[in-house]
N, CA, C and O atoms as a Tripos MOL2 file, in Angstrom:
@<TRIPOS>MOLECULE
protein
  192   191    48     0     0
PROTEIN
NO_CHARGES

@<TRIPOS>ATOM
      1 N           0.8300   -1.1810    0.0000 N.3       1 UNK1
      2 CA          0.0000    0.0000    0.0000 C.3       1 UNK1
      3 C           0.8740    1.2420    0.0000 C.2       1 UNK1
      4 O           1.9410    1.2870    0.6120 O.2       1 UNK1
      5 N           0.3950    2.2200   -0.6900 N.am      2 UNK2
      6 CA          1.0930    3.5070   -0.6880 C.3       2 UNK2
      7 C           0.8730    4.2010    0.6490 C.2       2 UNK2
      8 O          -0.2550    4.2830    1.1350 O.2       2 UNK2
      9 N           1.9220    4.6850    1.2230 N.am      3 UNK3
     10 CA          1.8300    5.3820    2.5040 C.3       3 UNK3
     11 C           1.5790    6.8740    2.3230 C.2       3 UNK3
     12 O           1.1890    7.5500    3.2740 O.2       3 UNK3
     13 N           1.7950    7.3960    1.1240 N.am      4 UNK4
     14 CA          1.6880    8.8360    0.9010 C.3       4 UNK4
     15 C           0.4530    9.2140    0.0800 C.2       4 UNK4
     16 O           0.5220   10.1140   -0.7560 O.2       4 UNK4
     17 N          -0.6640    8.5430    0.3070 N.am      5 UNK5
     18 CA         -1.9030    8.8340   -0.4060 C.3       5 UNK5
     19 C          -2.5250   10.0860    0.2050 C.2       5 UNK5
     20 O          -2.7110   10.1710    1.4190 O.2       5 UNK5
     21 N          -2.8430   11.0470   -0.6440 N.am      6 UNK6
     22 CA         -3.4680   12.2760   -0.1500 C.3       6 UNK6
     23 C          -4.9280   12.0110    0.2040 C.2       6 UNK6
     24 O          -5.4990   10.9980   -0.2020 O.2       6 UNK6
     25 N          -5.5150   12.9060    0.9470 N.am      7 UNK7
     26 CA         -6.9240   12.7760    1.3130 C.3       7 UNK7
     27 C          -7.8260   12.7460    0.0940 C.2       7 UNK7
     28 O          -8.7700   11.9580    0.0330 O.2       7 UNK7
     29 N          -7.5390   13.6020   -0.8780 N.am      8 UNK8
     30 CA         -8.3350   13.6540   -2.1040 C.3       8 UNK8
     31 C          -8.1880   12.3580   -2.8920 C.2       8 UNK8
     32 O          -9.1690   11.8310   -3.4170 O.2       8 UNK8
     33 N          -6.9680   11.8490   -2.9720 N.am      9 UNK9
     34 CA         -6.7410   10.5960   -3.6940 C.3       9 UNK9
     35 C          -7.4640    9.4400   -3.0060 C.2       9 UNK9
     36 O          -8.0510    8.5970   -3.6840 O.2       9 UNK9
     37 N          -7.4340    9.3850   -1.6900 N.am     10 UNK10
     38 CA         -8.1390    8.3430   -0.9450 C.3      10 UNK10
     39 C          -9.6440    8.4490   -1.1680 C.2      10 UNK10
     40 O         -10.3280    7.4370   -1.3120 O.2      10 UNK10
     41 N         -10.1540    9.6760   -1.1950 N.am     11 UNK11
     42 CA        -11.5830    9.8910   -1.4540 C.3      11 UNK11
     43 C         -11.9600    9.3990   -2.8470 C.2      11 UNK11
     44 O         -13.0000    8.7660   -3.0240 O.2      11 UNK11
     45 N         -11.1200    9.6880   -3.8300 N.am     12 UNK12
     46 CA        -11.3770    9.2360   -5.2040 C.3      12 UNK12
     47 C         -11.3460    7.7160   -5.3080 C.2      12 UNK12
     48 O         -12.1850    7.1260   -5.9880 O.2      12 UNK12
     49 N         -10.4000    7.0850   -4.6500 N.am     13 UNK13
     50 CA        -10.3030    5.6230   -4.6560 C.3      13 UNK13
     51 C         -11.5570    5.0130   -4.0380 C.2      13 UNK13
     52 O         -12.1180    4.0590   -4.5780 O.2      13 UNK13
     53 N         -11.9920    5.5600   -2.9120 N.am     14 UNK14
     54 CA        -13.1880    5.0400   -2.2400 C.3      14 UNK14
     55 C         -14.4270    5.2330   -3.1050 C.2      14 UNK14
     56 O         -15.2660    4.3370   -3.1910 O.2      14 UNK14
     57 N         -14.5510    6.3870   -3.7440 N.am     15 UNK15
     58 CA        -15.7190    6.6650   -4.5830 C.3      15 UNK15
     59 C         -15.7420    5.7630   -5.8150 C.2      15 UNK15
     60 O         -16.8020    5.2790   -6.2120 O.2      15 UNK15
     61 N         -14.5830    5.5400   -6.4170 N.am     16 UNK16
     62 CA        -14.5150    4.7060   -7.6180 C.3      16 UNK16
     63 C         -14.7190    3.2270   -7.3070 C.2      16 UNK16
     64 O         -15.2620    2.4940   -8.1340 O.2      16 UNK16
     65 N         -14.2950    2.7820   -6.1390 N.am     17 UNK17
     66 CA        -14.3650    1.3680   -5.7970 C.3      17 UNK17
     67 C         -15.5950    0.9740   -5.0150 C.2      17 UNK17
     68 O         -15.8310   -0.2110   -4.7810 O.2      17 UNK17
     69 N         -16.3820    1.9520   -4.6070 N.am     18 UNK18
     70 CA        -17.5430    1.6640   -3.7660 C.3      18 UNK18
     71 C         -18.7570    1.2890   -4.6120 C.2      18 UNK18
     72 O         -18.9060    1.7340   -5.7500 O.2      18 UNK18
     73 N         -19.6050    0.4730   -4.0350 N.am     19 UNK19
     74 CA        -20.8790    0.1170   -4.6550 C.3      19 UNK19
     75 C         -21.9550    0.8980   -3.9170 C.2      19 UNK19
     76 O         -22.0090    0.8690   -2.6880 O.2      19 UNK19
     77 N         -22.8060    1.5920   -4.6540 N.am     20 UNK20
     78 CA        -23.8300    2.4130   -4.0070 C.3      20 UNK20
     79 C         -24.9010    1.5430   -3.3550 C.2      20 UNK20
     80 O         -25.1080    0.3930   -3.7450 O.2      20 UNK20
     81 N         -25.5670    2.1000   -2.3730 N.am     21 UNK21
     82 CA        -26.5590    1.3690   -1.5850 C.3      21 UNK21
     83 C         -27.7120    0.8430   -2.4340 C.2      21 UNK21
     84 O         -28.3170   -0.1690   -2.0810 O.2      21 UNK21
     85 N         -28.0260    1.5020   -3.5330 N.am     22 UNK22
     86 CA        -29.1450    1.0370   -4.3580 C.3      22 UNK22
     87 C         -28.8260   -0.2320   -5.1490 C.2      22 UNK22
     88 O         -29.7060   -0.7680   -5.8230 O.2      22 UNK22
     89 N         -27.6030   -0.7160   -5.0800 N.am     23 UNK23
     90 CA        -27.2340   -1.9860   -5.7100 C.3      23 UNK23
     91 C         -27.4680   -3.1820   -4.7850 C.2      23 UNK23
     92 O         -27.2590   -4.3250   -5.1900 O.2      23 UNK23
     93 N         -27.8940   -2.9290   -3.5610 N.am     24 UNK24
     94 CA        -28.1100   -3.9890   -2.5860 C.3      24 UNK24
     95 C         -29.6000   -4.2340   -2.3940 C.2      24 UNK24
     96 O         -30.4200   -3.3500   -2.6410 O.2      24 UNK24
     97 N         -29.9390   -5.4280   -1.9560 N.am     25 UNK25
     98 CA        -31.3020   -5.7530   -1.5500 C.3      25 UNK25
     99 C         -31.2770   -5.8100   -0.0320 C.2      25 UNK25
    100 O         -30.5320   -6.5990    0.5490 O.2      25 UNK25
    101 N         -32.0890   -4.9750    0.6150 N.am     26 UNK26
    102 CA        -32.0870   -4.8640    2.0700 C.3      26 UNK26
    103 C         -33.2330   -5.6790    2.6520 C.2      26 UNK26
    104 O         -34.3400   -5.6800    2.1130 O.2      26 UNK26
    105 N         -32.9630   -6.3720    3.7540 N.am     27 UNK27
    106 CA        -33.9540   -7.2050    4.4130 C.3      27 UNK27
    107 C         -33.9530   -6.9120    5.9040 C.2      27 UNK27
    108 O         -32.8930   -6.6970    6.4930 O.2      27 UNK27
    109 N         -35.1370   -6.9000    6.5240 N.am     28 UNK28
    110 CA        -35.1600   -6.7470    7.9800 C.3      28 UNK28
    111 C         -34.5980   -8.0040    8.6400 C.2      28 UNK28
    112 O         -34.7600   -9.1070    8.1190 O.2      28 UNK28
    113 N         -33.9520   -7.8390    9.7620 N.am     29 UNK29
    114 CA        -33.4070   -8.9660   10.5220 C.3      29 UNK29
    115 C         -33.7500   -8.7890   11.9920 C.2      29 UNK29
    116 O         -34.0870   -7.6910   12.4350 O.2      29 UNK29
    117 N         -33.6600   -9.8760   12.7390 N.am     30 UNK30
    118 CA        -33.8960   -9.7880   14.1760 C.3      30 UNK30
    119 C         -32.6150   -9.3460   14.8720 C.2      30 UNK30
    120 O         -31.5440   -9.3360   14.2650 O.2      30 UNK30
    121 N         -32.7270   -8.9850   16.1280 N.am     31 UNK31
    122 CA        -31.5560   -8.5720   16.8960 C.3      31 UNK31
    123 C         -30.5720   -9.7250   17.0610 C.2      31 UNK31
    124 O         -29.3830   -9.5020   17.2890 O.2      31 UNK31
    125 N         -31.0630  -10.9500   16.9480 N.am     32 UNK32
    126 CA        -30.1970  -12.1210   17.0950 C.3      32 UNK32
    127 C         -29.0940  -12.1380   16.0360 C.2      32 UNK32
    128 O         -28.0070  -12.6590   16.2880 O.2      32 UNK32
    129 N         -29.3570  -11.5830   14.8710 N.am     33 UNK33
    130 CA        -28.3670  -11.5720   13.7940 C.3      33 UNK33
    131 C         -27.1460  -10.7470   14.1930 C.2      33 UNK33
    132 O         -26.0290  -11.0700   13.7880 O.2      33 UNK33
    133 N         -27.3340   -9.7130   14.9620 N.am     34 UNK34
    134 CA        -26.2340   -8.8470   15.3460 C.3      34 UNK34
    135 C         -25.4090   -9.3430   16.5160 C.2      34 UNK34
    136 O         -24.4630   -8.6700   16.9260 O.2      34 UNK34
    137 N         -25.7390  -10.5010   17.0630 N.am     35 UNK35
    138 CA        -25.0210  -11.0300   18.2180 C.3      35 UNK35
    139 C         -24.1180  -12.1700   17.7600 C.2      35 UNK35
    140 O         -24.6050  -13.1720   17.2350 O.2      35 UNK35
    141 N         -22.8150  -12.0280   17.9520 N.am     36 UNK36
    142 CA        -21.8710  -13.0390   17.4650 C.3      36 UNK36
    143 C         -22.0130  -14.3820   18.1690 C.2      36 UNK36
    144 O         -21.5090  -15.3880   17.6710 O.2      36 UNK36
    145 N         -22.6810  -14.4200   19.3080 N.am     37 UNK37
    146 CA        -22.8820  -15.6920   20.0180 C.3      37 UNK37
    147 C         -23.9330  -16.5580   19.3400 C.2      37 UNK37
    148 O         -23.9570  -17.7710   19.5440 O.2      37 UNK37
    149 N         -24.7910  -15.9600   18.5460 N.am     38 UNK38
    150 CA        -25.8690  -16.7030   17.9090 C.3      38 UNK38
    151 C         -25.3810  -17.3860   16.6420 C.2      38 UNK38
    152 O         -24.6500  -16.7980   15.8440 O.2      38 UNK38
    153 N         -25.7910  -18.6270   16.4690 N.am     39 UNK39
    154 CA        -25.4510  -19.4360   15.3040 C.3      39 UNK39
    155 C         -26.7110  -20.1920   14.8940 C.2      39 UNK39
    156 O         -27.5970  -20.4020   15.7230 O.2      39 UNK39
    157 N         -26.8030  -20.5920   13.6660 N.am     40 UNK40
    158 CA        -27.8930  -21.4640   13.2620 C.3      40 UNK40
    159 C         -28.6640  -20.9710   12.0610 C.2      40 UNK40
    160 O         -28.6170  -19.7920   11.7130 O.2      40 UNK40
    161 N         -29.3760  -21.8940   11.4300 N.am     41 UNK41
    162 CA        -30.1100  -21.5800   10.2060 C.3      41 UNK41
    163 C         -31.2880  -20.6380   10.4330 C.2      41 UNK41
    164 O         -31.7490  -19.9980    9.4880 O.2      41 UNK41
    165 N         -31.7790  -20.5410   11.6570 N.am     42 UNK42
    166 CA        -32.9090  -19.6440   11.9260 C.3      42 UNK42
    167 C         -32.5390  -18.1770   11.7080 C.2      42 UNK42
    168 O         -33.4190  -17.3310   11.5540 O.2      42 UNK42
    169 N         -31.2620  -17.8790   11.6950 N.am     43 UNK43
    170 CA        -30.8230  -16.4960   11.5080 C.3      43 UNK43
    171 C         -31.0220  -16.0000   10.0770 C.2      43 UNK43
    172 O         -31.0040  -14.7930    9.8360 O.2      43 UNK43
    173 N         -31.2120  -16.9120    9.1280 N.am     44 UNK44
    174 CA        -31.4180  -16.4890    7.7430 C.3      44 UNK44
    175 C         -32.8680  -16.6450    7.2960 C.2      44 UNK44
    176 O         -33.1760  -16.4420    6.1210 O.2      44 UNK44
    177 N         -33.7520  -17.0000    8.2090 N.am     45 UNK45
    178 CA        -35.1710  -17.1120    7.8810 C.3      45 UNK45
    179 C         -35.7720  -15.7160    7.6930 C.2      45 UNK45
    180 O         -35.3740  -14.7790    8.3840 O.2      45 UNK45
    181 N         -36.7300  -15.5660    6.7590 N.am     46 UNK46
    182 CA        -37.3800  -14.2630    6.5620 C.3      46 UNK46
    183 C         -38.0760  -13.7860    7.8390 C.2      46 UNK46
    184 O         -38.6140  -14.5880    8.6030 O.2      46 UNK46
    185 N         -38.0580  -12.4860    8.0540 N.am     47 UNK47
    186 CA        -38.7020  -11.8720    9.2200 C.3      47 UNK47
    187 C         -39.9880  -11.2050    8.7630 C.2      47 UNK47
    188 O         -40.0260  -10.5290    7.7350 O.2      47 UNK47
    189 N         -41.0400  -11.4060    9.5450 N.am     48 UNK48
    190 CA        -42.2960  -10.7030    9.3720 C.3      48 UNK48
    191 C         -42.9220  -10.8210    8.0740 C.2      48 UNK48
    192 O         -43.9910  -10.2520    7.8510 O.2      48 UNK48
@<TRIPOS>BOND
     1     1     2 1
     2     2     3 1
     3     3     4 2
     4     3     5 am
     5     5     6 1
     6     6     7 1
     7     7     8 2
     8     7     9 am
     9     9    10 1
    10    10    11 1
    11    11    12 2
    12    11    13 am
    13    13    14 1
    14    14    15 1
    15    15    16 2
    16    15    17 am
    17    17    18 1
    18    18    19 1
    19    19    20 2
    20    19    21 am
    21    21    22 1
    22    22    23 1
    23    23    24 2
    24    23    25 am
    25    25    26 1
    26    26    27 1
    27    27    28 2
    28    27    29 am
    29    29    30 1
    30    30    31 1
    31    31    32 2
    32    31    33 am
    33    33    34 1
    34    34    35 1
    35    35    36 2
    36    35    37 am
    37    37    38 1
    38    38    39 1
    39    39    40 2
    40    39    41 am
    41    41    42 1
    42    42    43 1
    43    43    44 2
    44    43    45 am
    45    45    46 1
    46    46    47 1
    47    47    48 2
    48    47    49 am
    49    49    50 1
    50    50    51 1
    51    51    52 2
    52    51    53 am
    53    53    54 1
    54    54    55 1
    55    55    56 2
    56    55    57 am
    57    57    58 1
    58    58    59 1
    59    59    60 2
    60    59    61 am
    61    61    62 1
    62    62    63 1
    63    63    64 2
    64    63    65 am
    65    65    66 1
    66    66    67 1
    67    67    68 2
    68    67    69 am
    69    69    70 1
    70    70    71 1
    71    71    72 2
    72    71    73 am
    73    73    74 1
    74    74    75 1
    75    75    76 2
    76    75    77 am
    77    77    78 1
    78    78    79 1
    79    79    80 2
    80    79    81 am
    81    81    82 1
    82    82    83 1
    83    83    84 2
    84    83    85 am
    85    85    86 1
    86    86    87 1
    87    87    88 2
    88    87    89 am
    89    89    90 1
    90    90    91 1
    91    91    92 2
    92    91    93 am
    93    93    94 1
    94    94    95 1
    95    95    96 2
    96    95    97 am
    97    97    98 1
    98    98    99 1
    99    99   100 2
   100    99   101 am
   101   101   102 1
   102   102   103 1
   103   103   104 2
   104   103   105 am
   105   105   106 1
   106   106   107 1
   107   107   108 2
   108   107   109 am
   109   109   110 1
   110   110   111 1
   111   111   112 2
   112   111   113 am
   113   113   114 1
   114   114   115 1
   115   115   116 2
   116   115   117 am
   117   117   118 1
   118   118   119 1
   119   119   120 2
   120   119   121 am
   121   121   122 1
   122   122   123 1
   123   123   124 2
   124   123   125 am
   125   125   126 1
   126   126   127 1
   127   127   128 2
   128   127   129 am
   129   129   130 1
   130   130   131 1
   131   131   132 2
   132   131   133 am
   133   133   134 1
   134   134   135 1
   135   135   136 2
   136   135   137 am
   137   137   138 1
   138   138   139 1
   139   139   140 2
   140   139   141 am
   141   141   142 1
   142   142   143 1
   143   143   144 2
   144   143   145 am
   145   145   146 1
   146   146   147 1
   147   147   148 2
   148   147   149 am
   149   149   150 1
   150   150   151 1
   151   151   152 2
   152   151   153 am
   153   153   154 1
   154   154   155 1
   155   155   156 2
   156   155   157 am
   157   157   158 1
   158   158   159 1
   159   159   160 2
   160   159   161 am
   161   161   162 1
   162   162   163 1
   163   163   164 2
   164   163   165 am
   165   165   166 1
   166   166   167 1
   167   167   168 2
   168   167   169 am
   169   169   170 1
   170   170   171 1
   171   171   172 2
   172   171   173 am
   173   173   174 1
   174   174   175 1
   175   175   176 2
   176   175   177 am
   177   177   178 1
   178   178   179 1
   179   179   180 2
   180   179   181 am
   181   181   182 1
   182   182   183 1
   183   183   184 2
   184   183   185 am
   185   185   186 1
   186   186   187 1
   187   187   188 2
   188   187   189 am
   189   189   190 1
   190   190   191 1
   191   191   192 2
@<TRIPOS>SUBSTRUCTURE
     1 UNK1         2 RESIDUE 1 A UNK
     2 UNK2         6 RESIDUE 1 A UNK
     3 UNK3        10 RESIDUE 1 A UNK
     4 UNK4        14 RESIDUE 1 A UNK
     5 UNK5        18 RESIDUE 1 A UNK
     6 UNK6        22 RESIDUE 1 A UNK
     7 UNK7        26 RESIDUE 1 A UNK
     8 UNK8        30 RESIDUE 1 A UNK
     9 UNK9        34 RESIDUE 1 A UNK
    10 UNK10       38 RESIDUE 1 A UNK
    11 UNK11       42 RESIDUE 1 A UNK
    12 UNK12       46 RESIDUE 1 A UNK
    13 UNK13       50 RESIDUE 1 A UNK
    14 UNK14       54 RESIDUE 1 A UNK
    15 UNK15       58 RESIDUE 1 A UNK
    16 UNK16       62 RESIDUE 1 A UNK
    17 UNK17       66 RESIDUE 1 A UNK
    18 UNK18       70 RESIDUE 1 A UNK
    19 UNK19       74 RESIDUE 1 A UNK
    20 UNK20       78 RESIDUE 1 A UNK
    21 UNK21       82 RESIDUE 1 A UNK
    22 UNK22       86 RESIDUE 1 A UNK
    23 UNK23       90 RESIDUE 1 A UNK
    24 UNK24       94 RESIDUE 1 A UNK
    25 UNK25       98 RESIDUE 1 A UNK
    26 UNK26      102 RESIDUE 1 A UNK
    27 UNK27      106 RESIDUE 1 A UNK
    28 UNK28      110 RESIDUE 1 A UNK
    29 UNK29      114 RESIDUE 1 A UNK
    30 UNK30      118 RESIDUE 1 A UNK
    31 UNK31      122 RESIDUE 1 A UNK
    32 UNK32      126 RESIDUE 1 A UNK
    33 UNK33      130 RESIDUE 1 A UNK
    34 UNK34      134 RESIDUE 1 A UNK
    35 UNK35      138 RESIDUE 1 A UNK
    36 UNK36      142 RESIDUE 1 A UNK
    37 UNK37      146 RESIDUE 1 A UNK
    38 UNK38      150 RESIDUE 1 A UNK
    39 UNK39      154 RESIDUE 1 A UNK
    40 UNK40      158 RESIDUE 1 A UNK
    41 UNK41      162 RESIDUE 1 A UNK
    42 UNK42      166 RESIDUE 1 A UNK
    43 UNK43      170 RESIDUE 1 A UNK
    44 UNK44      174 RESIDUE 1 A UNK
    45 UNK45      178 RESIDUE 1 A UNK
    46 UNK46      182 RESIDUE 1 A UNK
    47 UNK47      186 RESIDUE 1 A UNK
    48 UNK48      190 RESIDUE 1 A UNK
């Protein structure tokens, strides 16, 4: 990695390499999904 990347250059790299939010499909999830202790297939079941 380059150590001397300017702020503007870093911003350009992030903008060019980023995928905008409208390219994703968003789904509601339960609070259990956000807990690293939880495991299991029930975490990918549709909510509501």
